[in-house]
Backbone as CSV, one residue per row, in Angstrom:
resi,resn,N_x,N_y,N_z,CA_x,CA_y,CA_z,C_x,C_y,C_z
1,MET,0.910,-1.073,-0.067,0.040,0.050,0.035,1.034,1.299,-0.037
2,ASP,1.718,1.256,-1.036,2.727,2.426,-1.099,2.245,3.348,-2.366
3,SER,1.197,3.629,-2.493,0.809,4.336,-3.669,0.937,5.903,-3.185
4,PRO,0.951,6.786,-4.412,0.976,8.161,-4.092,-0.026,8.691,-3.262
5,LEU,-1.264,8.135,-3.496,-2.504,8.377,-2.747,-2.291,8.243,-1.152
6,HIS,-1.756,6.808,-1.052,-1.256,6.425,0.481,-0.638,7.387,1.046
7,ARG,0.726,7.832,0.342,1.592,8.739,0.896,0.931,9.896,1.480
8,ARG,0.286,10.615,0.525,-0.556,11.841,0.817,-1.616,11.580,1.970
9,VAL,-2.167,10.586,2.036,-3.006,10.358,3.176,-2.158,10.265,4.521
10,GLU,-0.982,9.474,4.358,-0.094,9.443,5.460,0.561,10.920,6.037
11,GLU,0.876,11.570,4.844,1.354,12.914,5.290,0.415,13.665,5.931
12,ALA,-1.084,13.738,5.521,-2.023,14.577,6.251,-2.161,13.988,7.671
13,LEU,-2.176,12.834,7.875,-2.319,12.134,9.066,-1.152,12.564,10.033
14,ASP,0.116,12.600,9.389,1.314,13.045,10.183,1.265,14.421,10.895
15,THR,0.366,15.327,10.285,0.183,16.543,10.775,-0.618,16.649,12.115
16,ILE,-1.532,15.485,12.364,-2.369,15.582,13.475,-1.856,14.369,14.546
17,ARG,-0.811,13.558,14.072,-0.470,12.717,14.946,0.009,12.954,16.202
18,PRO,0.896,13.935,16.253,1.523,14.433,17.550,0.197,14.810,18.419
19,TYR,-0.645,15.354,18.294,-1.838,15.636,19.110,-2.481,14.277,19.409
20,LEU,-2.531,13.182,18.601,-3.116,12.015,19.092,-2.206,11.296,19.926
21,GLU,-0.840,11.243,19.753,0.189,10.644,20.487,0.097,11.258,21.939
22,ALA,0.046,12.653,22.040,0.209,13.308,23.223,-0.736,12.734,24.225
23,ASP,-1.945,12.407,23.755,-3.032,11.727,24.592,-2.929,10.299,24.607
24,GLY,-1.705,9.576,24.191,-1.687,8.182,24.199,-2.432,7.391,23.181
25,GLY,-2.615,7.852,21.923,-3.231,7.350,20.706,-2.721,7.435,19.535
26,ASN,-3.206,7.024,18.575,-2.835,7.255,17.190,-3.899,6.613,16.199
27,VAL,-3.808,6.761,14.808,-4.541,6.321,13.850,-3.734,5.803,12.726
28,GLU,-4.271,4.589,12.270,-3.858,3.724,11.230,-4.550,3.462,9.954
29,VAL,-3.994,3.678,8.874,-4.719,3.623,7.655,-4.847,1.869,7.353
30,VAL,-6.152,1.396,7.260,-6.269,0.091,7.016,-6.379,-0.193,5.646
31,GLU,-7.044,0.423,4.833,-7.237,0.321,3.376,-7.611,1.573,2.660
32,ILE,-7.215,1.469,1.378,-7.625,2.663,0.426,-8.148,1.797,-0.727
33,THR,-9.368,1.938,-1.072,-10.212,0.952,-1.903,-9.620,1.927,-3.429
34,ASN,-9.862,0.978,-4.469,-9.858,1.798,-5.910,-10.682,2.764,-6.034
35,GLY,-11.810,2.867,-5.247,-13.025,3.887,-5.422,-12.695,4.911,-4.334
36,SER,-11.284,5.113,-4.035,-10.868,6.347,-2.973,-11.946,6.088,-1.748
37,ILE,-12.060,5.050,-0.998,-12.817,4.940,0.090,-11.634,4.635,1.081
38,LEU,-11.411,5.346,2.236,-10.366,5.137,3.030,-10.975,4.627,4.395
39,THR,-10.196,3.591,4.846,-10.788,2.996,6.168,-9.514,3.287,7.182
40,LEU,-9.774,3.997,8.468,-8.931,4.200,9.322,-9.472,3.404,10.738
41,GLU,-8.465,3.205,11.467,-8.668,2.815,12.686,-7.973,3.557,13.892
42,LEU,-8.599,3.828,14.765,-7.859,4.761,15.940,-7.118,3.563,16.854
43,LYS,-6.230,4.099,17.296,-5.341,3.060,18.172,-5.178,3.822,19.478
44,GLY,-4.720,2.784,20.551,-4.198,3.168,21.855,-5.393,3.807,22.494
45,ALA,-5.206,4.862,23.314,-6.225,5.680,24.244,-7.237,6.292,23.417
46,CYS,-7.098,6.732,21.998,-7.930,7.260,21.135,-9.332,6.131,20.731
47,LYS,-8.696,4.954,20.904,-9.699,3.808,20.545,-11.082,3.815,21.567
48,THR,-10.635,4.177,22.751,-11.821,4.048,23.848,-12.061,5.317,24.359
49,CYS,-11.578,6.295,24.056,-11.797,7.745,24.431,-13.405,8.049,24.038
50,ASN,-14.103,8.907,25.012,-15.404,9.222,24.633,-15.433,10.239,23.528
51,MET,-14.252,11.083,23.243,-14.422,11.863,22.435,-13.899,11.615,21.100
52,SER,-13.576,10.235,20.837,-13.164,9.527,19.653,-13.986,10.158,18.271
53,HIS,-15.240,10.032,18.515,-16.188,10.417,17.389,-15.866,12.015,17.009
54,MET,-15.675,12.757,17.783,-15.099,14.092,17.420,-13.845,14.236,16.806
55,THR,-13.022,13.434,17.614,-11.598,13.546,16.917,-11.670,13.051,15.431
56,MET,-12.373,11.878,15.354,-12.454,11.336,13.823,-13.016,12.372,12.888
57,LYS,-14.172,13.132,13.195,-14.960,13.777,12.395,-14.447,15.087,12.188
58,ALA,-14.195,15.885,13.355,-13.648,17.261,13.185,-12.194,17.238,12.967
59,GLY,-11.469,16.376,13.544,-9.723,16.473,13.105,-9.284,15.713,12.163
60,ILE,-9.410,14.507,12.131,-8.980,13.621,11.108,-9.600,13.639,9.992
61,GLU,-10.887,13.494,9.843,-11.664,13.635,8.487,-11.391,15.019,7.682
62,GLU,-11.380,15.948,8.368,-11.225,17.259,7.687,-9.879,17.611,7.426
63,THR,-8.781,17.149,8.141,-7.521,17.224,7.829,-7.297,16.442,6.452
64,ILE,-7.777,15.204,6.342,-7.731,14.249,5.067,-8.389,15.119,4.050
65,LYS,-9.627,15.516,4.267,-10.336,16.106,2.954,-9.638,17.258,2.451
66,ARG,-9.036,18.105,3.331,-8.572,19.313,2.746,-7.210,18.967,2.100
67,ALA,-6.361,17.931,2.372,-5.096,17.399,1.961,-5.226,16.538,0.722
68,VAL,-6.188,15.818,0.800,-6.368,14.683,-0.209,-8.007,14.672,-0.618
69,PRO,-8.138,15.663,-1.396,-9.501,15.789,-1.964,-10.335,14.518,-2.767
70,GLU,-9.347,13.762,-3.263,-9.745,12.526,-3.956,-10.470,11.593,-3.221
71,ILE,-10.011,11.496,-1.897,-10.767,10.478,-1.013,-12.328,10.917,-0.924
72,LYS,-13.017,9.759,-1.197,-14.599,10.138,-1.279,-15.206,9.714,0.116
73,GLU,-14.794,8.977,0.725,-15.495,8.432,1.835,-14.481,8.196,2.809
74,ILE,-14.539,8.341,4.297,-13.606,7.886,5.302,-14.590,7.172,6.289
75,ILE,-14.112,5.783,6.434,-14.754,5.005,7.353,-13.965,4.637,8.510
76,SER,-14.462,4.824,9.805,-13.758,4.450,10.924,-14.107,2.989,11.407
77,LEU,-13.078,2.147,11.519,-13.417,0.936,12.227,-13.719,1.166,13.591
78,LYS,-14.876,0.158,14.035,-15.032,0.384,15.530,-14.831,-1.056,16.097
79,ASN,-13.961,-1.154,17.311,-13.777,-2.349,17.770,-14.319,-2.371,19.226
């Protein structure tokens, strides 16, 4: 999964990872489909935080949509 699109998504995520890591969490790219659907999974403390929905919607999704507009949909895995 080392396509130019994947690299751009990772670069966008790298801009917000320090904030996630400061709270003991992270985010991982699970898959990017040919239809430009991105699946992400929150890790660590972010996975169980009661603010994780806001983190995903207001932080992660907005960052990716601005940096990589080709991504049509972002799915967050729930565990």
